[in-house]
MINUSE-802166 format. One record per residue (C-alpha): y, z, x; residue number from 0. Coordinates in nm, 2 decimals. Each point is the difference from the previous one (the first is absolute). Example, Ala and Ser with C-alpha at 12.3 -4.5 7.8 and 13.67 -1.06 7.14 Angstrom:
2
      Y      Z      X seq
  -0.45   0.78   1.23   0
   0.34  -0.07   0.14   1
END
This chain:
82
      Y      Z      X seq
   5.64   9.56  12.65   0
  -0.08   0.13  -0.35   1
   0.35  -0.10  -0.13   2
  -0.06  -0.37   0.08   3
  -0.35   0.02  -0.16   4
   0.15   0.16  -0.31   5
   0.28  -0.26  -0.03   6
  -0.25  -0.28   0.04   7
  -0.17   0.12  -0.33   8
   0.11  -0.22  -0.29   9
   0.01   0.29  -0.24  10
   0.24   0.19   0.23  11
   0.21  -0.31   0.03  12
   0.01  -0.05  -0.38  13
   0.09   0.37  -0.05  14
   0.28  -0.02   0.26  15
   0.13  -0.32  -0.16  16
   0.01   0.17  -0.34  17
   0.17   0.30   0.14  18
   0.27  -0.23   0.16  19
   0.04  -0.18  -0.33  20
   0.05   0.32  -0.19  21
   0.26   0.12   0.25  22
   0.20  -0.32  -0.02  23
  -0.02   0.00  -0.38  24
   0.12   0.36  -0.01  25
   0.30  -0.08   0.23  26
   0.08  -0.31  -0.21  27
  -0.01   0.21  -0.32  28
   0.24   0.26   0.13  29
   0.24  -0.27   0.13  30
   0.00  -0.17  -0.34  31
   0.06   0.33  -0.18  32
   0.29   0.08   0.22  33
   0.16  -0.34  -0.04  34
  -0.04   0.01  -0.38  35
   0.15   0.35  -0.02  36
   0.30  -0.11   0.21  37
   0.05  -0.32  -0.20  38
   0.04   0.20  -0.33  39
   0.29   0.19   0.15  40
   0.18  -0.33   0.08  41
   0.01  -0.12  -0.36  42
   0.34  -0.03  -0.16  43
   0.10   0.07  -0.36  44
   0.12  -0.28  -0.22  45
   0.35   0.14   0.02  46
  -0.01  -0.01   0.38  47
  -0.12  -0.36  -0.01  48
   0.27  -0.10  -0.24  49
   0.27   0.15   0.23  50
  -0.15  -0.20   0.29  51
   0.00  -0.33  -0.20  52
   0.35   0.07  -0.13  53
   0.12   0.03   0.36  54
  -0.18  -0.32   0.09  55
   0.17  -0.18  -0.30  56
   0.34   0.13   0.11  57
  -0.06  -0.12   0.36  58
  -0.11  -0.34  -0.13  59
  -0.36   0.02   0.11  60
  -0.12  -0.06  -0.35  61
   0.19  -0.17  -0.29  62
   0.07   0.13  -0.34  63
  -0.29  -0.17  -0.16  64
  -0.25   0.14   0.25  65
   0.15   0.34  -0.05  66
  -0.04  -0.02  -0.38  67
  -0.36  -0.11   0.04  68
  -0.07   0.30   0.24  69
   0.17   0.23  -0.24  70
  -0.21  -0.12  -0.29  71
  -0.32   0.04   0.20  72
   0.09   0.35   0.10  73
   0.08   0.09  -0.36  74
  -0.33  -0.14  -0.12  75
  -0.18   0.19   0.28  76
   0.17   0.32  -0.10  77
  -0.09  -0.05  -0.37  78
  -0.37  -0.07   0.10  79
  -0.01   0.33   0.19  80
   0.14   0.21  -0.27  81
END
């Protein structure tokens, strides 16, 4: 069989290995690009975050001191982005 003889050649094996590696790399690249694009859509604004933390404070999940610290951090972050 000529296929078995061809596959026994080390150059053919190396070429097929490189081809397989390139295919796996391309698939991984496209998966990462899709995940990164979808994660940008999920980001909330500082205003949305403040509403969520205010709700957590009202429900007792965080205390007033923690809320003030979060509020200061979000304000500093907003000033740094402006």
